[in-house]
C-alpha positions as CSV (number, residue, x, y, z in Angstrom):
1,M,-16.8,-144.6,-29.8
2,R,-13.1,-144.8,-28.7
3,I,-11.8,-142.7,-25.8
4,S,-8.9,-140.5,-26.6
5,H,-6.3,-142.4,-24.5
6,L,-5.8,-145.9,-23.3
7,V,-6.4,-146.6,-19.6
8,D,-3.8,-148.5,-17.5
9,S,-5.8,-151.7,-17.5
10,E,-5.9,-151.7,-21.3
11,I,-2.1,-151.1,-21.6
12,Q,-1.4,-153.8,-19.0
13,A,-3.6,-156.4,-20.7
14,Y,-2.0,-155.5,-24.0
15,L,1.5,-156.1,-22.6
16,D,0.5,-159.3,-20.8
17,R,-1.0,-160.8,-24.0
18,R,2.0,-159.7,-26.1
19,Q,4.4,-161.3,-23.6
20,V,2.5,-164.6,-23.9
21,S,2.2,-164.6,-27.7
22,G,5.7,-163.2,-28.3
23,S,4.4,-160.6,-30.8
24,D,2.3,-157.5,-30.7
25,L,1.0,-158.4,-34.2
26,T,-1.3,-161.1,-32.9
27,V,-2.9,-159.3,-30.0
28,G,-4.8,-156.2,-29.2
29,G,-5.7,-155.0,-32.7
30,E,-7.6,-152.0,-31.5
31,V,-5.0,-151.1,-29.0
32,R,-2.1,-151.6,-31.5
33,E,-3.9,-149.3,-34.0
34,H,-4.4,-146.7,-31.3
35,L,-0.7,-146.9,-30.3
36,Q,0.3,-146.3,-33.9
37,R,-1.6,-142.9,-33.8
38,C,-1.1,-141.8,-30.2
39,V,2.4,-140.7,-29.0
40,S,1.2,-140.2,-25.4
41,C,-0.1,-143.8,-25.1
42,R,3.0,-145.2,-26.8
43,E,5.1,-143.4,-24.2
44,E,3.0,-144.9,-21.5
45,V,3.5,-148.4,-22.9
46,Q,7.2,-147.8,-23.1
47,A,7.2,-146.6,-19.5
48,Y,5.5,-149.8,-18.4
49,E,8.0,-151.9,-20.5
50,Q,10.9,-150.1,-18.8
51,L,9.3,-150.7,-15.3
52,F,8.8,-154.4,-16.1
53,C,12.4,-154.8,-17.2
54,E,13.7,-153.0,-14.1
55,L,11.5,-155.2,-11.8
56,A,12.7,-158.3,-13.6
57,E,16.3,-157.4,-12.6
58,E,15.4,-157.1,-8.9
59,P,16.3,-160.0,-6.7
60,E,13.4,-162.3,-5.7
61,V,11.9,-161.6,-2.3
62,N,10.8,-164.6,-0.3
63,L,7.8,-163.6,1.9
64,P,6.4,-165.7,4.8
65,R,3.5,-167.9,3.8
66,N,1.1,-166.0,6.0
67,F,2.2,-162.5,4.7
68,A,-1.0,-161.7,2.8
69,K,-3.2,-162.8,5.7
70,R,-1.1,-160.7,8.2
71,V,-1.4,-157.6,5.9
72,T,-5.1,-158.2,5.4
73,L,-5.7,-158.5,9.2
74,S,-3.8,-155.3,9.8
75,L,-6.1,-153.2,7.6
76,P,-8.8,-151.2,9.3
């Protein structure tokens, strides 16, 4: 039984696989079919695509090598 809407992880996996293959015709058949029927999920996919495009336009940030360790150590 299929849930009524896609969850974020399904949308992100669909977009990741589509980016690698270059076509949404070869990946995520069930997701693709759902997107054809569901306006809400299509809009969510479009929002992610817009976000990814905007992030791609941002300049690259060079973080210190120990950045992740410093952040992890600062967590309670």
